[in-house]
PDB file of N, CA, C and O in Angstrom:
ATOM      1  N   MET A   1     -37.134  33.078 -42.220  1.00  0.00           N
ATOM      2  CA  MET A   1     -36.568  33.866 -41.133  1.00  0.00           C
ATOM      3  C   MET A   1     -36.703  33.051 -39.852  1.00  0.00           C
ATOM      4  O   MET A   1     -37.775  32.511 -39.577  1.00  0.00           O
ATOM      5  N   ASN A   2     -35.632  32.954 -39.066  1.00  0.00           N
ATOM      6  CA  ASN A   2     -35.711  32.175 -37.831  1.00  0.00           C
ATOM      7  C   ASN A   2     -36.316  33.011 -36.703  1.00  0.00           C
ATOM      8  O   ASN A   2     -36.359  34.238 -36.780  1.00  0.00           O
ATOM      9  N   ALA A   3     -36.778  32.333 -35.665  1.00  0.00           N
ATOM     10  CA  ALA A   3     -37.489  33.000 -34.570  1.00  0.00           C
ATOM     11  C   ALA A   3     -36.624  34.020 -33.845  1.00  0.00           C
ATOM     12  O   ALA A   3     -37.141  35.031 -33.369  1.00  0.00           O
ATOM     13  N   SER A   4     -35.325  33.783 -33.750  1.00  0.00           N
ATOM     14  CA  SER A   4     -34.464  34.708 -33.011  1.00  0.00           C
ATOM     15  C   SER A   4     -34.290  36.030 -33.752  1.00  0.00           C
ATOM     16  O   SER A   4     -33.971  37.039 -33.123  1.00  0.00           O
ATOM     17  N   ALA A   5     -34.490  36.056 -35.063  1.00  0.00           N
ATOM     18  CA  ALA A   5     -34.344  37.283 -35.839  1.00  0.00           C
ATOM     19  C   ALA A   5     -35.648  38.077 -35.899  1.00  0.00           C
ATOM     20  O   ALA A   5     -35.667  39.199 -36.404  1.00  0.00           O
ATOM     21  N   ARG A   6     -36.723  37.507 -35.392  1.00  0.00           N
ATOM     22  CA  ARG A   6     -38.012  38.182 -35.431  1.00  0.00           C
ATOM     23  C   ARG A   6     -38.159  39.152 -34.261  1.00  0.00           C
ATOM     24  O   ARG A   6     -37.601  38.931 -33.186  1.00  0.00           O
ATOM     25  N   THR A   7     -38.905  40.214 -34.479  1.00  0.00           N
ATOM     26  CA  THR A   7     -39.170  41.208 -33.448  1.00  0.00           C
ATOM     27  C   THR A   7     -40.375  40.757 -32.633  1.00  0.00           C
ATOM     28  O   THR A   7     -41.453  40.525 -33.181  1.00  0.00           O
ATOM     29  N   SER A   8     -40.185  40.636 -31.315  1.00  0.00           N
ATOM     30  CA  SER A   8     -41.288  40.212 -30.445  1.00  0.00           C
ATOM     31  C   SER A   8     -42.111  41.434 -30.031  1.00  0.00           C
ATOM     32  O   SER A   8     -41.570  42.498 -29.732  1.00  0.00           O
ATOM     33  N   VAL A   9     -43.430  41.251 -30.023  1.00  0.00           N
ATOM     34  CA  VAL A   9     -44.370  42.348 -29.774  1.00  0.00           C
ATOM     35  C   VAL A   9     -45.398  41.914 -28.737  1.00  0.00           C
ATOM     36  O   VAL A   9     -45.860  40.773 -28.745  1.00  0.00           O
ATOM     37  N   ILE A  10     -45.756  42.848 -27.834  1.00  0.00           N
ATOM     38  CA  ILE A  10     -46.934  42.648 -27.000  1.00  0.00           C
ATOM     39  C   ILE A  10     -47.874  43.831 -27.225  1.00  0.00           C
ATOM     40  O   ILE A  10     -47.444  44.945 -27.522  1.00  0.00           O
ATOM     41  N   ILE A  11     -49.169  43.555 -27.075  1.00  0.00           N
ATOM     42  CA  ILE A  11     -50.205  44.565 -27.251  1.00  0.00           C
ATOM     43  C   ILE A  11     -50.892  44.767 -25.908  1.00  0.00           C
ATOM     44  O   ILE A  11     -51.348  43.809 -25.283  1.00  0.00           O
ATOM     45  N   ILE A  12     -50.965  46.033 -25.464  1.00  0.00           N
ATOM     46  CA  ILE A  12     -51.663  46.363 -24.222  1.00  0.00           C
ATOM     47  C   ILE A  12     -52.720  47.412 -24.560  1.00  0.00           C
ATOM     48  O   ILE A  12     -52.407  48.581 -24.789  1.00  0.00           O
ATOM     49  N   ASP A  13     -53.969  46.973 -24.587  1.00  0.00           N
ATOM     50  CA  ASP A  13     -55.076  47.857 -24.963  1.00  0.00           C
ATOM     51  C   ASP A  13     -56.361  47.290 -24.382  1.00  0.00           C
ATOM     52  O   ASP A  13     -56.545  46.074 -24.332  1.00  0.00           O
ATOM     53  N   ASP A  14     -57.246  48.173 -23.944  1.00  0.00           N
ATOM     54  CA  ASP A  14     -58.486  47.703 -23.335  1.00  0.00           C
ATOM     55  C   ASP A  14     -59.606  47.463 -24.349  1.00  0.00           C
ATOM     56  O   ASP A  14     -60.720  47.127 -23.949  1.00  0.00           O
ATOM     57  N   HIS A  15     -59.347  47.624 -25.624  1.00  0.00           N
ATOM     58  CA  HIS A  15     -60.347  47.394 -26.659  1.00  0.00           C
ATOM     59  C   HIS A  15     -60.053  46.068 -27.366  1.00  0.00           C
ATOM     60  O   HIS A  15     -59.084  45.974 -28.120  1.00  0.00           O
ATOM     61  N   PRO A  16     -60.884  45.040 -27.129  1.00  0.00           N
ATOM     62  CA  PRO A  16     -60.605  43.714 -27.693  1.00  0.00           C
ATOM     63  C   PRO A  16     -60.557  43.694 -29.216  1.00  0.00           C
ATOM     64  O   PRO A  16     -59.743  42.974 -29.794  1.00  0.00           O
ATOM     65  N   LEU A  17     -61.411  44.467 -29.873  1.00  0.00           N
ATOM     66  CA  LEU A  17     -61.420  44.475 -31.331  1.00  0.00           C
ATOM     67  C   LEU A  17     -60.118  45.060 -31.884  1.00  0.00           C
ATOM     68  O   LEU A  17     -59.590  44.573 -32.884  1.00  0.00           O
ATOM     69  N   PHE A  18     -59.606  46.104 -31.230  1.00  0.00           N
ATOM     70  CA  PHE A  18     -58.329  46.678 -31.656  1.00  0.00           C
ATOM     71  C   PHE A  18     -57.202  45.654 -31.479  1.00  0.00           C
ATOM     72  O   PHE A  18     -56.382  45.461 -32.376  1.00  0.00           O
ATOM     73  N   ARG A  19     -57.173  44.999 -30.305  1.00  0.00           N
ATOM     74  CA  ARG A  19     -56.127  43.986 -30.069  1.00  0.00           C
ATOM     75  C   ARG A  19     -56.184  42.891 -31.112  1.00  0.00           C
ATOM     76  O   ARG A  19     -55.148  42.470 -31.627  1.00  0.00           O
ATOM     77  N   LYS A  20     -57.388  42.422 -31.434  1.00  0.00           N
ATOM     78  CA  LYS A  20     -57.550  41.363 -32.423  1.00  0.00           C
ATOM     79  C   LYS A  20     -57.049  41.805 -33.798  1.00  0.00           C
ATOM     80  O   LYS A  20     -56.347  41.053 -34.474  1.00  0.00           O
ATOM     81  N   GLY A  21     -57.404  43.013 -34.210  1.00  0.00           N
ATOM     82  CA  GLY A  21     -56.970  43.526 -35.511  1.00  0.00           C
ATOM     83  C   GLY A  21     -55.464  43.651 -35.605  1.00  0.00           C
ATOM     84  O   GLY A  21     -54.863  43.257 -36.605  1.00  0.00           O
ATOM     85  N   VAL A  22     -54.854  44.196 -34.571  1.00  0.00           N
ATOM     86  CA  VAL A  22     -53.401  44.351 -34.564  1.00  0.00           C
ATOM     87  C   VAL A  22     -52.721  42.981 -34.515  1.00  0.00           C
ATOM     88  O   VAL A  22     -51.722  42.756 -35.198  1.00  0.00           O
ATOM     89  N   ALA A  23     -53.262  42.075 -33.711  1.00  0.00           N
ATOM     90  CA  ALA A  23     -52.693  40.722 -33.639  1.00  0.00           C
ATOM     91  C   ALA A  23     -52.749  40.041 -35.004  1.00  0.00           C
ATOM     92  O   ALA A  23     -51.794  39.376 -35.405  1.00  0.00           O
ATOM     93  N   ASP A  24     -53.861  40.203 -35.716  1.00  0.00           N
ATOM     94  CA  ASP A  24     -53.978  39.624 -37.056  1.00  0.00           C
ATOM     95  C   ASP A  24     -52.941  40.219 -38.004  1.00  0.00           C
ATOM     96  O   ASP A  24     -52.329  39.491 -38.786  1.00  0.00           O
ATOM     97  N   LEU A  25     -52.738  41.527 -37.942  1.00  0.00           N
ATOM     98  CA  LEU A  25     -51.738  42.172 -38.799  1.00  0.00           C
ATOM     99  C   LEU A  25     -50.325  41.696 -38.466  1.00  0.00           C
ATOM    100  O   LEU A  25     -49.524  41.445 -39.365  1.00  0.00           O
ATOM    101  N   ILE A  26     -50.025  41.574 -37.182  1.00  0.00           N
ATOM    102  CA  ILE A  26     -48.711  41.079 -36.769  1.00  0.00           C
ATOM    103  C   ILE A  26     -48.510  39.656 -37.281  1.00  0.00           C
ATOM    104  O   ILE A  26     -47.416  39.303 -37.721  1.00  0.00           O
ATOM    105  N   GLY A  27     -49.559  38.839 -37.226  1.00  0.00           N
ATOM    106  CA  GLY A  27     -49.481  37.466 -37.704  1.00  0.00           C
ATOM    107  C   GLY A  27     -49.194  37.358 -39.190  1.00  0.00           C
ATOM    108  O   GLY A  27     -48.692  36.332 -39.650  1.00  0.00           O
ATOM    109  N   MET A  28     -49.505  38.400 -39.947  1.00  0.00           N
ATOM    110  CA  MET A  28     -49.257  38.387 -41.390  1.00  0.00           C
ATOM    111  C   MET A  28     -47.848  38.851 -41.749  1.00  0.00           C
ATOM    112  O   MET A  28     -47.440  38.747 -42.905  1.00  0.00           O
ATOM    113  N   GLU A  29     -47.109  39.358 -40.780  1.00  0.00           N
ATOM    114  CA  GLU A  29     -45.752  39.872 -41.034  1.00  0.00           C
ATOM    115  C   GLU A  29     -44.724  38.896 -40.496  1.00  0.00           C
ATOM    116  O   GLU A  29     -44.618  38.732 -39.280  1.00  0.00           O
ATOM    117  N   PRO A  30     -43.951  38.233 -41.378  1.00  0.00           N
ATOM    118  CA  PRO A  30     -42.984  37.228 -40.921  1.00  0.00           C
ATOM    119  C   PRO A  30     -41.897  37.780 -39.990  1.00  0.00           C
ATOM    120  O   PRO A  30     -41.311  37.022 -39.217  1.00  0.00           O
ATOM    121  N   ALA A  31     -41.625  39.065 -40.053  1.00  0.00           N
ATOM    122  CA  ALA A  31     -40.567  39.644 -39.216  1.00  0.00           C
ATOM    123  C   ALA A  31     -41.027  39.905 -37.784  1.00  0.00           C
ATOM    124  O   ALA A  31     -40.213  40.240 -36.923  1.00  0.00           O
ATOM    125  N   LEU A  32     -42.338  39.751 -37.522  1.00  0.00           N
ATOM    126  CA  LEU A  32     -42.883  40.031 -36.194  1.00  0.00           C
ATOM    127  C   LEU A  32     -43.420  38.762 -35.551  1.00  0.00           C
ATOM    128  O   LEU A  32     -43.880  37.845 -36.231  1.00  0.00           O
ATOM    129  N   HIS A  33     -43.349  38.732 -34.231  1.00  0.00           N
ATOM    130  CA  HIS A  33     -43.870  37.606 -33.453  1.00  0.00           C
ATOM    131  C   HIS A  33     -44.646  38.161 -32.265  1.00  0.00           C
ATOM    132  O   HIS A  33     -44.082  38.869 -31.430  1.00  0.00           O
ATOM    133  N   LEU A  34     -45.942  37.843 -32.185  1.00  0.00           N
ATOM    134  CA  LEU A  34     -46.778  38.308 -31.077  1.00  0.00           C
ATOM    135  C   LEU A  34     -46.511  37.445 -29.857  1.00  0.00           C
ATOM    136  O   LEU A  34     -46.784  36.245 -29.862  1.00  0.00           O
ATOM    137  N   LYS A  35     -45.972  38.066 -28.802  1.00  0.00           N
ATOM    138  CA  LYS A  35     -45.666  37.338 -27.565  1.00  0.00           C
ATOM    139  C   LYS A  35     -46.833  37.335 -26.600  1.00  0.00           C
ATOM    140  O   LYS A  35     -46.900  36.476 -25.721  1.00  0.00           O
ATOM    141  N   GLY A  36     -47.768  38.289 -26.744  1.00  0.00           N
ATOM    142  CA  GLY A  36     -48.904  38.291 -25.841  1.00  0.00           C
ATOM    143  C   GLY A  36     -49.733  39.548 -25.936  1.00  0.00           C
ATOM    144  O   GLY A  36     -49.360  40.523 -26.589  1.00  0.00           O
ATOM    145  N   GLU A  37     -50.883  39.499 -25.260  1.00  0.00           N
ATOM    146  CA  GLU A  37     -51.816  40.619 -25.217  1.00  0.00           C
ATOM    147  C   GLU A  37     -52.288  40.823 -23.785  1.00  0.00           C
ATOM    148  O   GLU A  37     -52.360  39.878 -23.000  1.00  0.00           O
ATOM    149  N   ALA A  38     -52.610  42.070 -23.455  1.00  0.00           N
ATOM    150  CA  ALA A  38     -53.173  42.388 -22.147  1.00  0.00           C
ATOM    151  C   ALA A  38     -54.284  43.411 -22.331  1.00  0.00           C
ATOM    152  O   ALA A  38     -54.196  44.295 -23.183  1.00  0.00           O
ATOM    153  N   ALA A  39     -55.341  43.279 -21.515  1.00  0.00           N
ATOM    154  CA  ALA A  39     -56.501  44.151 -21.624  1.00  0.00           C
ATOM    155  C   ALA A  39     -56.517  45.262 -20.578  1.00  0.00           C
ATOM    156  O   ALA A  39     -57.410  46.108 -20.593  1.00  0.00           O
ATOM    157  N   ASP A  40     -55.536  45.271 -19.665  1.00  0.00           N
ATOM    158  CA  ASP A  40     -55.498  46.313 -18.637  1.00  0.00           C
ATOM    159  C   ASP A  40     -54.048  46.565 -18.228  1.00  0.00           C
ATOM    160  O   ASP A  40     -53.141  45.811 -18.580  1.00  0.00           O
ATOM    161  N   GLY A  41     -53.861  47.639 -17.481  1.00  0.00           N
ATOM    162  CA  GLY A  41     -52.513  48.057 -17.099  1.00  0.00           C
ATOM    163  C   GLY A  41     -51.772  47.053 -16.239  1.00  0.00           C
ATOM    164  O   GLY A  41     -50.588  46.801 -16.463  1.00  0.00           O
ATOM    165  N   GLU A  42     -52.450  46.476 -15.259  1.00  0.00           N
ATOM    166  CA  GLU A  42     -51.775  45.523 -14.372  1.00  0.00           C
ATOM    167  C   GLU A  42     -51.309  44.285 -15.139  1.00  0.00           C
ATOM    168  O   GLU A  42     -50.184  43.820 -14.954  1.00  0.00           O
ATOM    169  N   SER A  43     -52.176  43.761 -15.994  1.00  0.00           N
ATOM    170  CA  SER A  43     -51.788  42.603 -16.807  1.00  0.00           C
ATOM    171  C   SER A  43     -50.670  42.974 -17.768  1.00  0.00           C
ATOM    172  O   SER A  43     -49.767  42.177 -18.024  1.00  0.00           O
ATOM    173  N   GLY A  44     -50.736  44.182 -18.295  1.00  0.00           N
ATOM    174  CA  GLY A  44     -49.695  44.651 -19.217  1.00  0.00           C
ATOM    175  C   GLY A  44     -48.339  44.731 -18.556  1.00  0.00           C
ATOM    176  O   GLY A  44     -47.325  44.390 -19.166  1.00  0.00           O
ATOM    177  N   ILE A  45     -48.311  45.179 -17.318  1.00  0.00           N
ATOM    178  CA  ILE A  45     -47.043  45.258 -16.587  1.00  0.00           C
ATOM    179  C   ILE A  45     -46.463  43.858 -16.375  1.00  0.00           C
ATOM    180  O   ILE A  45     -45.266  43.644 -16.562  1.00  0.00           O
ATOM    181  N   ARG A  46     -47.311  42.913 -15.988  1.00  0.00           N
ATOM    182  CA  ARG A  46     -46.827  41.536 -15.818  1.00  0.00           C
ATOM    183  C   ARG A  46     -46.313  40.975 -17.136  1.00  0.00           C
ATOM    184  O   ARG A  46     -45.284  40.301 -17.169  1.00  0.00           O
ATOM    185  N   LEU A  47     -47.026  41.251 -18.218  1.00  0.00           N
ATOM    186  CA  LEU A  47     -46.629  40.754 -19.531  1.00  0.00           C
ATOM    187  C   LEU A  47     -45.315  41.379 -19.996  1.00  0.00           C
ATOM    188  O   LEU A  47     -44.514  40.721 -20.660  1.00  0.00           O
ATOM    189  N   ALA A  48     -45.097  42.629 -19.654  1.00  0.00           N
ATOM    190  CA  ALA A  48     -43.863  43.315 -20.067  1.00  0.00           C
ATOM    191  C   ALA A  48     -42.642  42.788 -19.319  1.00  0.00           C
ATOM    192  O   ALA A  48     -41.513  42.957 -19.780  1.00  0.00           O
ATOM    193  N   GLN A  49     -42.859  42.156 -18.178  1.00  0.00           N
ATOM    194  CA  GLN A  49     -41.737  41.632 -17.392  1.00  0.00           C
ATOM    195  C   GLN A  49     -41.165  40.366 -17.995  1.00  0.00           C
ATOM    196  O   GLN A  49     -39.946  40.214 -18.079  1.00  0.00           O
ATOM    197  N   ASP A  50     -42.024  39.462 -18.412  1.00  0.00           N
ATOM    198  CA  ASP A  50     -41.542  38.169 -18.893  1.00  0.00           C
ATOM    199  C   ASP A  50     -42.497  37.638 -19.936  1.00  0.00           C
ATOM    200  O   ASP A  50     -43.664  37.416 -19.612  1.00  0.00           O
ATOM    201  N   PRO A  51     -42.094  37.428 -21.116  1.00  0.00           N
ATOM    202  CA  PRO A  51     -40.766  37.669 -21.644  1.00  0.00           C
ATOM    203  C   PRO A  51     -40.577  39.147 -21.983  1.00  0.00           C
ATOM    204  O   PRO A  51     -41.548  39.859 -22.241  1.00  0.00           O
ATOM    205  N   ASP A  52     -39.359  39.591 -21.981  1.00  0.00           N
ATOM    206  CA  ASP A  52     -39.055  40.989 -22.285  1.00  0.00           C
ATOM    207  C   ASP A  52     -39.222  41.201 -23.794  1.00  0.00           C
ATOM    208  O   ASP A  52     -38.375  40.755 -24.568  1.00  0.00           O
ATOM    209  N   PRO A  53     -40.298  41.873 -24.224  1.00  0.00           N
ATOM    210  CA  PRO A  53     -40.537  42.044 -25.658  1.00  0.00           C
ATOM    211  C   PRO A  53     -39.642  43.115 -26.276  1.00  0.00           C
ATOM    212  O   PRO A  53     -39.118  43.987 -25.582  1.00  0.00           O
ATOM    213  N   ASP A  54     -39.479  43.030 -27.589  1.00  0.00           N
ATOM    214  CA  ASP A  54     -38.737  44.064 -28.316  1.00  0.00           C
ATOM    215  C   ASP A  54     -39.577  45.325 -28.487  1.00  0.00           C
ATOM    216  O   ASP A  54     -39.050  46.437 -28.513  1.00  0.00           O
ATOM    217  N   LEU A  55     -40.883  45.138 -28.604  1.00  0.00           N
ATOM    218  CA  LEU A  55     -41.791  46.249 -28.891  1.00  0.00           C
ATOM    219  C   LEU A  55     -43.067  46.092 -28.071  1.00  0.00           C
ATOM    220  O   LEU A  55     -43.636  45.003 -27.990  1.00  0.00           O
ATOM    221  N   ILE A  56     -43.511  47.194 -27.463  1.00  0.00           N
ATOM    222  CA  ILE A  56     -44.775  47.200 -26.718  1.00  0.00           C
ATOM    223  C   ILE A  56     -45.702  48.206 -27.381  1.00  0.00           C
ATOM    224  O   ILE A  56     -45.373  49.387 -27.487  1.00  0.00           O
ATOM    225  N   LEU A  57     -46.868  47.734 -27.828  1.00  0.00           N
ATOM    226  CA  LEU A  57     -47.902  48.622 -28.346  1.00  0.00           C
ATOM    227  C   LEU A  57     -48.848  48.901 -27.188  1.00  0.00           C
ATOM    228  O   LEU A  57     -49.600  48.020 -26.771  1.00  0.00           O
ATOM    229  N   LEU A  58     -48.811  50.120 -26.669  1.00  0.00           N
ATOM    230  CA  LEU A  58     -49.541  50.478 -25.452  1.00  0.00           C
ATOM    231  C   LEU A  58     -50.546  51.580 -25.737  1.00  0.00           C
ATOM    232  O   LEU A  58     -50.196  52.611 -26.312  1.00  0.00           O
ATOM    233  N   ASP A  59     -51.777  51.369 -25.342  1.00  0.00           N
ATOM    234  CA  ASP A  59     -52.823  52.387 -25.414  1.00  0.00           C
ATOM    235  C   ASP A  59     -52.497  53.460 -24.372  1.00  0.00           C
ATOM    236  O   ASP A  59     -52.619  53.221 -23.171  1.00  0.00           O
ATOM    237  N   LEU A  60     -52.089  54.620 -24.828  1.00  0.00           N
ATOM    238  CA  LEU A  60     -51.669  55.679 -23.906  1.00  0.00           C
ATOM    239  C   LEU A  60     -52.830  56.295 -23.128  1.00  0.00           C
ATOM    240  O   LEU A  60     -52.611  56.930 -22.097  1.00  0.00           O
ATOM    241  N   ASN A  61     -54.045  56.117 -23.602  1.00  0.00           N
ATOM    242  CA  ASN A  61     -55.207  56.658 -22.901  1.00  0.00           C
ATOM    243  C   ASN A  61     -55.840  55.658 -21.945  1.00  0.00           C
ATOM    244  O   ASN A  61     -56.786  55.993 -21.233  1.00  0.00           O
ATOM    245  N   MET A  62     -55.328  54.436 -21.925  1.00  0.00           N
ATOM    246  CA  MET A  62     -55.880  53.406 -21.053  1.00  0.00           C
ATOM    247  C   MET A  62     -55.412  53.647 -19.620  1.00  0.00           C
ATOM    248  O   MET A  62     -54.239  53.920 -19.364  1.00  0.00           O
ATOM    249  N   LYS A  63     -56.344  53.538 -18.714  1.00  0.00           N
ATOM    250  CA  LYS A  63     -55.969  53.661 -17.314  1.00  0.00           C
ATOM    251  C   LYS A  63     -55.929  52.275 -16.699  1.00  0.00           C
ATOM    252  O   LYS A  63     -56.553  51.341 -17.204  1.00  0.00           O
ATOM    253  N   GLY A  64     -55.222  52.155 -15.651  1.00  0.00           N
ATOM    254  CA  GLY A  64     -55.129  50.887 -14.940  1.00  0.00           C
ATOM    255  C   GLY A  64     -54.447  51.151 -13.622  1.00  0.00           C
ATOM    256  O   GLY A  64     -53.988  52.267 -13.381  1.00  0.00           O
ATOM    257  N   MET A  65     -54.370  50.176 -12.781  1.00  0.00           N
ATOM    258  CA  MET A  65     -53.638  50.295 -11.530  1.00  0.00           C
ATOM    259  C   MET A  65     -54.151  51.470 -10.693  1.00  0.00           C
ATOM    260  O   MET A  65     -53.359  52.318 -10.282  1.00  0.00           O
ATOM    261  N   GLY A  66     -55.424  51.532 -10.440  1.00  0.00           N
ATOM    262  CA  GLY A  66     -55.976  52.587  -9.586  1.00  0.00           C
ATOM    263  C   GLY A  66     -55.965  53.956 -10.228  1.00  0.00           C
ATOM    264  O   GLY A  66     -55.829  54.960  -9.529  1.00  0.00           O
ATOM    265  N   GLY A  67     -56.105  54.026 -11.553  1.00  0.00           N
ATOM    266  CA  GLY A  67     -56.152  55.308 -12.238  1.00  0.00           C
ATOM    267  C   GLY A  67     -54.816  55.794 -12.760  1.00  0.00           C
ATOM    268  O   GLY A  67     -54.770  56.764 -13.516  1.00  0.00           O
ATOM    269  N   GLU A  68     -53.732  55.149 -12.377  1.00  0.00           N
ATOM    270  CA  GLU A  68     -52.426  55.547 -12.895  1.00  0.00           C
ATOM    271  C   GLU A  68     -52.200  54.920 -14.256  1.00  0.00           C
ATOM    272  O   GLU A  68     -52.765  53.871 -14.567  1.00  0.00           O
ATOM    273  N   ARG A  69     -51.391  55.549 -15.047  1.00  0.00           N
ATOM    274  CA  ARG A  69     -51.092  55.026 -16.372  1.00  0.00           C
ATOM    275  C   ARG A  69     -49.989  53.968 -16.258  1.00  0.00           C
ATOM    276  O   ARG A  69     -49.045  54.134 -15.485  1.00  0.00           O
ATOM    277  N   PRO A  70     -50.110  52.882 -17.027  1.00  0.00           N
ATOM    278  CA  PRO A  70     -49.126  51.802 -16.936  1.00  0.00           C
ATOM    279  C   PRO A  70     -47.779  52.114 -17.591  1.00  0.00           C
ATOM    280  O   PRO A  70     -46.782  51.463 -17.279  1.00  0.00           O
ATOM    281  N   GLY A  71     -47.733  53.093 -18.489  1.00  0.00           N
ATOM    282  CA  GLY A  71     -46.496  53.390 -19.219  1.00  0.00           C
ATOM    283  C   GLY A  71     -45.279  53.620 -18.339  1.00  0.00           C
ATOM    284  O   GLY A  71     -44.251  52.981 -18.567  1.00  0.00           O
ATOM    285  N   PRO A  72     -45.339  54.511 -17.333  1.00  0.00           N
ATOM    286  CA  PRO A  72     -44.163  54.734 -16.484  1.00  0.00           C
ATOM    287  C   PRO A  72     -43.693  53.474 -15.757  1.00  0.00           C
ATOM    288  O   PRO A  72     -42.489  53.256 -15.619  1.00  0.00           O
ATOM    289  N   ALA A  73     -44.623  52.649 -15.294  1.00  0.00           N
ATOM    290  CA  ALA A  73     -44.233  51.410 -14.609  1.00  0.00           C
ATOM    291  C   ALA A  73     -43.534  50.454 -15.575  1.00  0.00           C
ATOM    292  O   ALA A  73     -42.549  49.812 -15.208  1.00  0.00           O
ATOM    293  N   ILE A  74     -44.032  50.358 -16.791  1.00  0.00           N
ATOM    294  CA  ILE A  74     -43.410  49.487 -17.788  1.00  0.00           C
ATOM    295  C   ILE A  74     -42.012  49.991 -18.130  1.00  0.00           C
ATOM    296  O   ILE A  74     -41.091  49.189 -18.285  1.00  0.00           O
ATOM    297  N   ASN A  75     -41.842  51.291 -18.248  1.00  0.00           N
ATOM    298  CA  ASN A  75     -40.510  51.847 -18.522  1.00  0.00           C
ATOM    299  C   ASN A  75     -39.517  51.467 -17.429  1.00  0.00           C
ATOM    300  O   ASN A  75     -38.374  51.119 -17.726  1.00  0.00           O
ATOM    301  N   LYS A  76     -39.940  51.530 -16.166  1.00  0.00           N
ATOM    302  CA  LYS A  76     -39.055  51.146 -15.062  1.00  0.00           C
ATOM    303  C   LYS A  76     -38.668  49.675 -15.158  1.00  0.00           C
ATOM    304  O   LYS A  76     -37.506  49.318 -14.963  1.00  0.00           O
ATOM    305  N   ILE A  77     -39.643  48.825 -15.459  1.00  0.00           N
ATOM    306  CA  ILE A  77     -39.369  47.388 -15.593  1.00  0.00           C
ATOM    307  C   ILE A  77     -38.365  47.143 -16.705  1.00  0.00           C
ATOM    308  O   ILE A  77     -37.414  46.383 -16.527  1.00  0.00           O
ATOM    309  N   ARG A  78     -38.566  47.774 -17.841  1.00  0.00           N
ATOM    310  CA  ARG A  78     -37.682  47.540 -18.986  1.00  0.00           C
ATOM    311  C   ARG A  78     -36.266  48.046 -18.702  1.00  0.00           C
ATOM    312  O   ARG A  78     -35.291  47.411 -19.103  1.00  0.00           O
ATOM    313  N   ARG A  79     -36.145  49.178 -18.017  1.00  0.00           N
ATOM    314  CA  ARG A  79     -34.799  49.674 -17.660  1.00  0.00           C
ATOM    315  C   ARG A  79     -34.116  48.703 -16.704  1.00  0.00           C
ATOM    316  O   ARG A  79     -32.927  48.422 -16.853  1.00  0.00           O
ATOM    317  N   PHE A  80     -34.859  48.186 -15.723  1.00  0.00           N
ATOM    318  CA  PHE A  80     -34.309  47.225 -14.781  1.00  0.00           C
ATOM    319  C   PHE A  80     -33.875  45.957 -15.504  1.00  0.00           C
ATOM    320  O   PHE A  80     -32.782  45.448 -15.256  1.00  0.00           O
ATOM    321  N   ASN A  81     -34.725  45.438 -16.403  1.00  0.00           N
ATOM    322  CA  ASN A  81     -34.399  44.222 -17.148  1.00  0.00           C
ATOM    323  C   ASN A  81     -33.124  44.395 -17.978  1.00  0.00           C
ATOM    324  O   ASN A  81     -32.315  43.473 -18.080  1.00  0.00           O
ATOM    325  N   ARG A  82     -32.958  45.546 -18.552  1.00  0.00           N
ATOM    326  CA  ARG A  82     -31.762  45.783 -19.383  1.00  0.00           C
ATOM    327  C   ARG A  82     -30.484  45.854 -18.520  1.00  0.00           C
ATOM    328  O   ARG A  82     -29.421  45.388 -18.930  1.00  0.00           O
ATOM    329  N   ARG A  83     -30.610  46.441 -17.328  1.00  0.00           N
ATOM    330  CA  ARG A  83     -29.442  46.521 -16.434  1.00  0.00           C
ATOM    331  C   ARG A  83     -29.081  45.140 -15.893  1.00  0.00           C
ATOM    332  O   ARG A  83     -27.909  44.844 -15.664  1.00  0.00           O
ATOM    333  N   SER A  84     -30.095  44.297 -15.691  1.00  0.00           N
ATOM    334  CA  SER A  84     -29.871  42.980 -15.103  1.00  0.00           C
ATOM    335  C   SER A  84     -29.283  41.974 -16.098  1.00  0.00           C
ATOM    336  O   SER A  84     -28.691  40.971 -15.697  1.00  0.00           O
ATOM    337  N   SER A  85     -29.449  42.245 -17.390  1.00  0.00           N
ATOM    338  CA  SER A  85     -28.972  41.256 -18.369  1.00  0.00           C
ATOM    339  C   SER A  85     -27.561  41.529 -18.836  1.00  0.00           C
ATOM    340  O   SER A  85     -27.027  40.784 -19.658  1.00  0.00           O
TER     341      SER A  85
END
């Protein structure tokens, strides 16, 4: 399978052991490509901007950015990226 046909994934979670386990599982699946990991909301938002991943695994209970959840900010970025392309 070529790289362009693979689904790109980023992991945003504040638990390092969880990120490692998921990254290992993604590495075992030829159809998936891990583009990056983030341990907090602010880093996750930056990671979601570039490169634009196909899939974001986000810890919904993780707080970041002064107590706000990163999910809404990431959704705005992804909508903007899609309109710009």
